[in-house]
C-alpha positions as semicolon CSV with decimal commas, in nm:
position;residue;x (nm);y (nm);z (nm)
1;M;-0,006;0,013;-0,027
2;L;0,141;0,349;-0,105
3;N;0,179;0,601;0,181
4;P;-0,145;0,539;0,360
5;E;-0,159;0,825;0,540
6;G;-0,073;1,037;0,223
7;P;0,170;1,297;0,156
8;R;0,428;1,368;0,476
9;P;0,349;1,646;0,666
10;G;0,490;1,967;0,497
11;A;0,428;1,807;0,132
12;G;0,276;2,059;-0,051
13;S;-0,009;1,802;-0,221
14;S;-0,260;2,057;-0,308
15;D;-0,007;2,359;-0,362
16;P;-0,001;2,455;-0,718
17;A;0,346;2,654;-0,695
18;L;0,518;2,287;-0,562
19;I;0,356;2,100;-0,829
20;F;0,444;2,320;-1,102
21;A;0,768;2,415;-0,957
22;A;0,856;1,979;-0,920
23;L;0,718;1,950;-1,314
24;G;0,948;2,230;-1,424
25;D;1,273;1,967;-1,466
26;R;1,293;1,746;-1,770
27;T;1,466;1,446;-1,554
28;R;1,157;1,468;-1,291
29;L;0,914;1,463;-1,585
30;S;1,083;1,155;-1,734
31;L;1,069;0,965;-1,365
32;L;0,684;1,063;-1,400
33;D;0,666;0,933;-1,698
34;K;0,808;0,589;-1,601
35;L;0,588;0,571;-1,304
36;G;0,245;0,736;-1,494
37;H;0,214;0,324;-1,596
38;G;0,079;0,250;-1,207
39;Q;0,363;0,031;-1,121
40;A;0,543;0,146;-0,827
41;L;0,952;0,125;-0,912
42;S;1,260;0,095;-0,716
43;I;1,506;0,351;-0,723
44;A;1,764;0,111;-0,932
45;K;1,477;0,059;-1,185
46;L;1,428;0,421;-1,250
47;S;1,794;0,469;-1,290
48;S;1,852;0,172;-1,525
49;D;1,847;0,368;-1,848
50;T;1,967;0,677;-1,746
51;R;2,336;0,814;-1,701
52;L;2,243;0,977;-1,356
53;T;2,309;0,827;-1,036
54;R;2,116;0,688;-0,811
55;Q;2,154;0,941;-0,504
56;A;2,055;1,183;-0,840
57;I;1,742;1,018;-0,897
58;T;1,659;1,003;-0,553
59;K;1,716;1,403;-0,482
60;H;1,459;1,437;-0,778
61;L;1,221;1,159;-0,615
62;H;1,203;1,373;-0,297
63;V;1,138;1,672;-0,486
64;L;0,836;1,492;-0,641
65;E;0,720;1,341;-0,325
66;S;0,742;1,716;-0,143
67;A;0,530;1,823;-0,400
68;G;0,269;1,537;-0,326
69;L;0,354;1,386;-0,692
70;V;0,464;1,052;-0,595
71;A;0,452;0,837;-0,277
72;S;0,696;0,569;-0,136
73;L;0,676;0,266;0,041
74;R;0,906;0,032;0,170
75;V;0,957;-0,310;0,001
76;G;1,201;-0,514;0,238
77;R;1,521;-0,278;0,242
78;E;1,444;-0,072;-0,104
79;S;1,193;0,223;-0,144
80;R;0,966;0,195;-0,421
81;F;0,768;0,513;-0,589
82;A;0,444;0,554;-0,733
83;A;0,263;0,843;-0,885
84;R;-0,042;0,967;-0,721
85;R;-0,313;1,093;-0,958
86;D;-0,502;1,289;-0,658
87;A;-0,207;1,571;-0,740
88;F;-0,208;1,568;-1,076
89;D;-0,640;1,600;-1,021
90;A;-0,570;1,899;-0,826
91;A;-0,312;2,044;-1,087
92;R;-0,586;1,986;-1,369
93;T;-0,864;2,186;-1,105
94;Y;-0,593;2,472;-1,099
95;L;-0,516;2,515;-1,414
96;D;-0,914;2,452;-1,534
97;R;-1,005;2,745;-1,318
98;V;-0,722;2,987;-1,448
99;A;-0,835;2,889;-1,811
100;A;-1,194;2,930;-1,741
101;Q;-1,091;3,278;-1,571
102;W;-0,907;3,385;-1,910
103;D;-1,246;3,267;-2,076
104;D;-1,429;3,485;-1,920
105;A;-1,184;3,783;-1,916
106;L;-1,171;3,741;-2,332
107;S;-1,547;3,730;-2,320
108;R;-1,601;4,040;-2,152
109;L;-1,328;4,209;-2,367
110;R;-1,527;4,062;-2,710
111;V;-1,877;4,219;-2,572
112;F;-1,688;4,535;-2,508
113;V;-1,462;4,573;-2,835
114;E;-1,826;4,459;-3,033
115;Q;-2,014;4,713;-2,872
116;D;-1,732;4,983;-2,885
117;G;-1,727;4,912;-3,273
118;A;-2,120;4,904;-3,304
119;G;-2,167;5,284;-3,137
C-alpha cells in the first residue's frame, strides 16, 4: 500500500506552486513518465536506463514526493515510488480554474469591442 496517511507533513500535495515547480525539470518529468504506468518502481529500476546516479534520482524523487506527486513505500530494504493521481487532479483543477478566468476575461473583452464598434 502506498503511504496510507497521504503525503508526509509539509508535503504540498495541493499547492500548485510546489507542483508546477517540481514539474519544471526534464529529469523529474521523465521519472513521472516512467511512473505513469501505475507500477511502483525502485530507484535502481528508475535509474537503469539513464546516466544519472541513484543519488541524483533519489534527490529528484524527494522533490516530487515533497510536492505530493509521488508516494514511496518500503519493500524489504528498498524504497519504491509510484505516481499519485490526486496531485495531478489538483493541478488540473487549478489549470481549469485559471483557464475559466481567462475565458471569462476574453468574453468580456469581446463584448466590449463589439459594443464599441457598433456605436
